[in-house]
N, C-alpha and C positions, 0 to 999 in steps of 0.2 A: 818118490821123493826129492828129487834133484829140484823136478822142476818148480815143487809147489816152498821149495827154500830160497829159490830164485825172485819168483813172484811174491815174497814176503817181502825180498830186498828191491823189488818196482814199487811196490805201491808203497814204500817207507821211503822210495824218490820223490814220488810223486805226490804222497800227502804226508810230510815229514812231521805236520802238527798233528796228527790223529789222538793223541790221548790229550790234548789240549781243546780240539774242538770239534767238529762236528760236521760240518760240509765240505768239500773241496770242489769247483768245475773249474775243467779243464776245459778249455778250446782248442780243439782238434784242425790245422788248415792240412787238406788234405786233398790234391785236384782242385776240382772247381766247386767242390762239396764240403764248406769248412763244418764242424759240428762241434757240440758239446759234451764234455760229460762227466757224471757228478756220483762222487765218493759221496757217501753216507755214513755216519755210523748208527747204526741200530742197537747197540746192546756193546757196554762195556762192563766188563770184570776183569779181578782180579791179574790172570792169566791171559784173557784172550778177549777178544775186540771182534764181536759181527760189525760187517759193515757192505752196503750195497753199491753194488755198482754199476750205472747204466748209459747209456746215450740217451741224451733230453730228447722229448718230441721233437722241435722241431728239424731232425736231422730228416735226409729226404731219401731214406731207406726205408723199406717198408719191416726188415725186422730189424729190430732193434736194440743191440744186446743187454742183459739183463740179467746179474748174478750175482748171487750171495756169495760172501768169503770170509771163512772164518781165521782171524790170522792168531794161534798160534805164539806168543812173544817169547815166554823162554827157550818155545824150541827154533825159535825165527822161520818160522813155517805159515805159507797160506794157504788153504783148504779150499775149492769149490761147495759149496753144501746143497746149492740151488741153481738151478740153471733155466732160466723161462717157467718158472712154476715147478720142474721135476727135482728129486731131493731124496737124498739118501743112497747116492750113488753107492753100489758093491765094487771092490776091487777088479773081477771078473764075471763075467754074464755066459751061459751058456749061449751058443745059438743055433738054430731061432728061438726066439723066446715070446712070452705073450705081449709084451710092451717092445717087443722091436728093438729093445737096447744092444748097441755093438759090445761085442766082448771085451772090449776095454773105453768102456765108454766114461770111464773115471778119470782115467789117467788123457781122452780128450777134451773133457770139458778143463782143463786145469791146465792141459795144453793151448786153448784158445784162449784162456784169461792169459797165459805168461805171452802170446802175438798180443792180444789188444791191447794191457798193457806196454810192451814193446812200442807197438805205434803211437800210446799217448808221448811217451818218451822220445821218441823221434821225432814227433809234429804236433806236440802238446807245446802251451803256455797258462800259468795259471790268468784266471780272466777276475777271479774274483779274491777279495782278501775272506779268510776262513771264518767261522761266525762261532762267538765261544758259547761255548757247553753251557747249557744252560740248567 
């Protein structure tokens, strides 16, 4: 839970106008390969927001991160609900299992989000003005 709470704070630092705008793009200058990360609001509800976070196609890497994250505003927490098409993560998996999920798959995708957001905060800069919700 601490990881999810910290991810909520990281996301709010990266996209402080999340409740008013639909899209934010962050340029990340890391080494010789700068790239862009887009945060897009998919759905808003009174106490939650569903966002999609992904590395834009011009990135030179073959596996570009794509995550769907649910933000719980009342609890100030953010949880990965989808990672590259995989969803509904259980807290713990028996191992081995049919889909070969790691025993702590849910914790690992939330930890990956933490590292990805930290990288954006350390090396990123907002490169577009947020787009007003339509």
